[in-house]
N, C-alpha and C positions, 0 to 999 in steps of 0.2 A: 491450374493452380500451382503456385510455387511455395515450397515449404520454407519456413523461416529457419535459417541456420542458427545454431547455438553460438553466440558470440563470446559468452563468458558463463562459467558455472563455478559458484563459490558457496562456501558455508557461511551462514550468518555468524557474526562475532559477538561474544559476550561483552557486555559493557554495563555501565550504571548511568542512570539519568535521574532527573528530578531530585528528590531528597534521598537518593541512594537506591532507587528501584533497580533490581537485577533484571536485565532483559537481553535480548539478542538483536543486533542491528544488521539487517540484510544489506542495506546500502545507506549512504548519507555522507555529506560533507566532502565527497570526491566524485570524480567521473560524472559531474553534473550534466554535461551535454549528452551522455549516453542514455540517461533516464528522463531527460526533458520531455514533458513538463513536471515530472515527479522529482522530489528532492530527497526523500528519506522514507524508509520503511522499518518499523520496529515491531518485533515479536515479543510481547510481554506475556510469557507463559511460565507459570510458577505454581508450585504447590506448598511453598514454605511462606506463610504469611509475613514473617519477619523480613522477608526479602522484597516485599512490595507494598506493605501497608503505609509506609511513609509517603508514598504517592508523589504527585507532582503539584506541590503547593503553588500559590498565586504566582503567575508569570505572564509576560506579555506575548502577543503575536501581532505581526503586521505583514501584509503583502502575500499571504499564503492562505490555503485551505487545509484543514486537518480532517482526516477521515478516520474515525474510530469504529472498529468492528469487533464486537465482543462475542466470544464463543462459550466462555464459562465465567461465573462470577458476575460482578457488576462494576461499573465505574460511575461514581457519583461526581457530578460536576456543578460548578457555580461560576458566575462571571460578574464583571463590572456593570453589566446592564440589569442585574437583578435576576437573571435566569437561574433556575435550579432544577435538577432532575437526576435520573439514573439511566444509564445505558445497560440494559440487561442482556442475558444470553440470547444471541441471535440478532440483536439490535444493531443499528448503525446510526452514528451521528456525523453529519457532514457540516463542519463549521467553516464559514467564510470569515476569516479574521479581518480582511479588508484594511480599512484605515487604522484599525487598532482595537484590541480587546485585551483585557486582563482576566485570566480565568484560572481555575484549579481543577485537577482531575485526580480523584482519589479511588484507587482500586480496592475492591472488597471481594474476598473469595466466596465460593459457594459453601455448602454445608460441610464439604470435605476439605475446605481450605484452598481449593484450586482456583486459580485465576488464569484466564487465557484470552488474549485479544491482540489486535494489530492496530497500529496507527501509521497511516500513510500521510505524507505531506505532499500537496500539489501546489505548484507555483501559480501565481496570478500574473497575467500580462500587465505591463506597465500602465495601460489605460484603466485598469481595474484595481490597482493596488490600494487606492484610497477610497474604494467603494464602501458603502455602509455594511457593517458586520451583520451576519445572519446565521441562523441555524436551520438545518433540515434534520429532524429526528425521525427515524423510521423504525417501527417495531418489527420484530421478527415475522409476525403474521402478515405483514404487508410487503414482504420481499418475495417476488415470484420465484417458484421453483419449477424448473423444466426437466423432465426425465425423458431421455431418448430410449429407443427400442432396445438398445444393448445394456441398459441400466445406468448409463452415464447420467449424472445428476448435476444440474447447474443452478446455483442460487444467484439471481441477477440483481445486484445492488444498484448498478448504474449502467446506463447505455442500452443499446438494442442488441438482442441476440436470439437466434432461433425464433423470430417472429414475436418476441416479447420485449417489453420495455421496463427498465428498472424504475423504482419510485423516486430516486433522486434526480432533480432536473436543474436546468439553469446554471450549470457548472462551466466555468470558462474553458477548461482543457478538454471539454467534451469527452470525458473518459469512459472506458468500459471497465467495470470492476465486477469480476465473477469469482464465485467460490465453486470450484469444479471437483467432482468426485468421479473417478473412472474405476470400474470394477476390475478385479484381478485379471491380469494377462490380456486385457483388451487393448486394441489400438484405436485411438480416437483422433480425428482431425477437427480442429476448431478454427473457424475463420477469424482473421484479424485484418483490418484494412491496411493496405500497403503504406498509407501516409502516416501511420502511427508508430511510435516507439512502444515496445511491449516487453514485459517480463512476467515470469511465473515464480511463485514462492511456494515450495513444497512444505507442508506441515503435517503430513501423515502418509505412511507408506513410502513408495518409491516408484520411479518411472524413468524411462529414457526419452528425452525430447530430441529425437532424430529420426531419420528415414532408415528403418532397419534394413531395407532392401539395398541401400547404397550409403551406408553410414559414413564412409570416408569422404564423401562429397559435401557433407553438411557443415562441419566446423569451419569457420572463416578466419579464426585466429589461433595461434598456438595456445592451448589451454592445459598443457600437461598430459594429454592423452597420447598413447603410443600411435605411431603412424600406421600400424597394421591392425589396430583394434578399434571397435566402435567406442563412443564415449561411455564412461561409466555412468551408472544410474544417478539421477538426482534424488538424494535421500532426504529424510526429514530435516528441516531447517536449511534446505538448499535453495539458493537463488539462481535462476536461469535467465540470463539476458539474451534476447533474440536479436538477430540482424533482420534485414528487410525481407519481405515476402508477404503472402496473403493468407497463410494458414500456419497454425502450430500443430505439430503431430506429436502425440505422446503414446508410449507403449507402457502400460501399467505393469508394475511388478507383481509378485506372487500375492501380496497383500492389498493390491490396488494402490491407488494414489489419490491424494487430495491436495489441491493447491489453489492459491489465488492466481488468477490470470488478469493482469491489469495492462491497459494500453491507453494512450492519449496522444493527441496531436502536439508535436513539439512547438514551443513558443519561439525558439531561436532568438532569445533576447539575452542581453548581458545580465549576469547574476552577481549581486553584492549581498553577501550573506554573513551574518554573525549571530549565532545562537538561534533564538526563535523569531528573528526578524529577517526578511528577505526582500531586498529592493533591487533596483537596476543599477544604481551608481553608489559609489562610496559616499558622495555628498548626501544622498537621500538616507543612507544608512546612519551616518553621523547625526543627521537632523533628528531621526527617530529616537536615537539614544539621548540626545540633548533634551528632546521633549519629555522623555521618561524622567530625567533628572529634574526638569522644571515643572512637572505636573501638568503638562499640556498634551500628553500623548493621546488621550481619549478625545474623540471628536463628537460633536453633537449630531 
């Protein structure tokens, strides 16, 4: 087995989106090839309702899939096809925008006013960018949870892991989407296929994603660490981008660590991206926005 080196470790950055929602962006709008087939990851975690209630009013998508995973509060959604519903705590909504959809997403806090969730964007290959839109809504009770002997717990949203399969299927990027919790001071190895790009996003506790017995051989790029010391821990709201290999190794800190582990097969296609629409060429992108102006964006 070869441990995946840490290629980059960064903190997610505060930003605003939608109608002024305060959130943190782990990645998006740059380094597209590093994360291929994924485009963007937002952490919308807040306990101040005024900072999120304006939500994400009606807006279009084409050429991508959006994956919304809620941990606290709810997200109410509606779309141009007449769908309505709520994504509650522990639920996942996997939306394939395909040829085009116009929808809205409105966060609502829990009884304490807390809202927490993630939205991940996955690119669609050129052959499927104009496919028919669809939803896969998964309730918390239908997401398998696997617990290892050492107490490590994995919620399996999508893909195959430790002999189980997640409930989301038929996704172009064939992704693996895991919510992993490792107990305090435990070392854990997690398999990831060598053909995939992979990243982790830490959202509770901390951990070191490296080989503790030989830490200096792990980083593959200068990332600001001293040459004579192992990498610093990935703390809350840290993104870890991995290089190639077939397993990820994490050493949980004193409070344990909880993180998303996401991987997918790169599409290796050109990306023409502006706002919520992602195509392969500038001509396709311009056509999409012309159709928005002309009222022909939505396909039957």
